[in-house]
C-alpha positions in Angstrom: 66.0 178.1 99.4 64.1 177.8 96.1 65.8 176.8 92.8 64.6 176.6 89.2 66.4 174.0 87.2 65.7 173.6 83.5 67.6 171.1 81.2 66.3 168.7 78.6 68.5 165.8 79.9 66.7 163.9 82.6 69.9 162.5 84.2 71.4 166.0 84.6 68.1 167.3 86.2 68.1 164.3 88.6 71.8 164.7 89.5 71.6 168.5 90.0 68.4 168.3 92.0 70.1 165.8 94.3 73.2 168.0 94.6 71.1 171.1 95.4 69.0 169.3 98.1 72.1 167.8 99.7 74.0 171.1 99.7 71.0 173.2 100.8 68.8 171.0 103.0 65.2 171.9 103.0 65.4 173.5 99.6 62.8 173.2 96.9 63.9 172.5 93.3 61.4 173.3 90.5 62.4 171.4 87.4 61.6 171.7 83.7 62.9 170.4 80.4 61.9 172.9 77.7 61.8 176.6 76.9 58.0 176.7 77.5 58.5 175.0 80.9 61.3 177.5 81.7 58.9 180.4 81.0 56.1 178.9 83.1 58.4 178.2 86.0 59.8 181.7 86.0 56.3 183.2 85.8 55.2 181.0 88.8 58.3 181.0 91.0 60.7 183.6 89.6 60.0 186.2 92.2 60.8 183.8 95.1 63.6 181.8 93.5 67.1 182.2 94.8 68.7 180.9 91.6 67.8 179.5 88.2 70.1 177.0 86.5 69.4 177.1 82.8 70.5 175.0 79.9 71.1 177.1 76.8 70.2 174.4 74.2 66.8 172.9 74.6 63.7 172.1 72.6 61.9 175.3 71.7 65.0 177.4 71.6 65.7 178.7 68.1 68.7 181.0 69.0 71.3 180.0 71.6 70.8 183.0 73.9 67.3 184.0 73.0 65.6 182.3 75.9 68.1 183.7 78.4 67.5 187.2 77.1 63.7 186.8 77.4 64.0 185.5 81.0 66.4 188.2 82.1 64.0 190.9 80.7 60.9 189.2 82.1 61.1 191.0 85.4 62.1 188.9 88.4 65.4 190.0 89.9 66.6 186.4 89.8 70.2 185.1 89.4 70.6 182.9 86.4 73.5 180.5 86.1 73.9 179.2 82.5 74.7 175.5 82.0 75.8 174.3 78.6 77.5 171.4 76.9 78.8 173.7 74.2 81.7 176.0 75.2 81.8 178.9 72.8 83.7 182.0 74.0 81.4 184.3 72.1 78.3 182.7 73.7 79.9 183.0 77.1 80.5 186.7 76.5 77.0 187.1 75.3 75.3 185.5 78.3 77.4 187.7 80.6 76.4 190.8 78.7 72.8 189.8 79.0 73.2 189.7 82.8 73.7 186.0 83.6 75.4 185.3 86.9 77.9 182.9 85.4 78.6 180.2 82.9 79.2 176.5 83.8 80.2 173.9 81.2 78.5 170.5 81.7 82.0 169.0 81.9 82.7 170.7 85.2 83.2 168.3 88.1 80.8 168.1 91.0 83.0 170.0 93.5 83.6 172.9 91.1 79.9 173.0 90.2 79.0 173.2 93.9 81.5 176.0 94.4 80.0 177.8 91.4 76.5 177.6 92.7 77.6 178.8 96.2 79.6 181.6 94.7 76.7 182.9 92.6 74.3 182.7 95.5 76.7 185.0 97.4 76.6 187.5 94.7 79.5 186.5 92.5 79.9 186.0 88.8 81.3 182.6 88.0 83.4 181.6 85.0 85.9 178.7 85.4 89.4 180.1 85.5 90.7 177.9 82.7 87.7 178.9 80.5 88.3 182.6 81.2 92.0 182.3 80.3 91.2 180.6 77.0 88.6 183.2 76.2 90.9 186.0 76.8 93.6 184.4 74.6 91.1 184.3 71.8 90.4 188.0 72.2 86.8 187.6 73.1 87.0 189.6 76.3 88.6 192.6 74.6 87.8 194.4 71.5 90.4 194.9 68.9 93.3 193.1 70.6 94.4 189.6 71.6 95.8 191.0 74.9 93.7 190.2 77.9 94.1 193.7 79.3 96.6 196.6 79.4 99.4 196.7 81.9 97.9 199.7 83.7 94.3 200.7 84.3 92.9 203.1 81.7 93.3 206.7 82.5 89.9 207.3 81.1 88.3 205.5 84.0 88.1 207.6 87.1 87.3 205.8 90.3 87.8 207.1 93.9 89.9 204.9 96.2 86.7 203.8 98.0 85.1 202.9 94.7 88.2 200.8 93.7 87.8 199.0 97.1 84.1 198.4 96.4 85.0 197.2 92.9 87.3 194.6 94.4 84.6 193.3 96.7 82.2 193.0 93.8 84.8 190.9 92.1 84.9 188.6 95.1 81.2 188.1 94.9 80.3 190.1 98.0 76.6 191.0 98.3 75.7 194.6 99.2 75.2 193.9 102.9 78.6 192.2 103.3 80.3 195.2 101.5 78.5 197.5 104.1 80.1 195.4 106.9 83.5 195.3 105.2 83.8 199.1 105.1 81.4 200.1 107.9 79.2 202.0 105.4 75.5 202.4 105.1 73.6 200.5 102.5 72.7 203.7 100.7 76.3 204.8 100.5 77.5 201.4 99.1 74.7 201.5 96.5 75.8 205.0 95.5 79.4 203.7 95.0 78.1 200.7 93.0 76.0 202.9 90.8 79.0 205.2 90.2 81.1 202.2 89.2 78.5 201.0 86.8 78.4 204.5 85.2 82.2 204.7 84.9 82.3 201.4 83.0 79.0 201.9 81.0 77.7 198.8 82.7 74.1 197.7 83.4 75.0 195.1 86.0 77.8 193.6 88.1 78.8 191.2 85.4 79.3 193.8 82.7 81.1 196.1 85.2 83.6 193.3 86.1 84.3 192.4 82.5 84.7 196.1 81.6 87.1 196.5 84.5 89.3 193.7 83.3 89.3 195.1 79.9 90.3 198.5 81.2 93.2 197.0 83.1 92.0 196.6 86.6 93.2 193.5 88.4 89.9 191.7 88.5 89.6 187.9 88.9 86.4 186.1 88.0 86.4 182.9 90.0 
């Protein structure tokens, strides 16, 4: 596997590099410590990298999510896990809207961090459960109300039974091929269901779809 790791704290880079190489023997970890180095690493290795772990607050970053937005739009279909020492619910929501594969506070313990990385590599969207709960209480994950979601799914969202099943597997972090095996469906059929789910929720990616599904009342858990 190939990883891109960018953080301006040398000790964090060293610790995470060691963790990744221990968890995934034979992996290559490309490291950087600034926004410019992040851009250069994505240009050079982005198309082959399995995951990028990115600190939001680094030298050369004028707005908190500006670098993430730039990297997401730069082209490579690469998963980006955001790492930050600042836990701001609005920033968390923003990074997910931009298409990040998850948010990890720097205070997270090693076991949970390892689980988060593994979960994202398998196609999941990671937010620590406690963090998600606190964000919902603040009303960040829902417009106009402090409630986390309605008691019943919105009648305005129409999904077939199969699409609901696929939605649940997306929430579990299943990649497309595993969903195919789960329901004995072709890849084309699964992708059609996923596209229909995205359209139903007005989402551009899996992250947005899952957040919108929670907001609409579907029983979605982001691990």
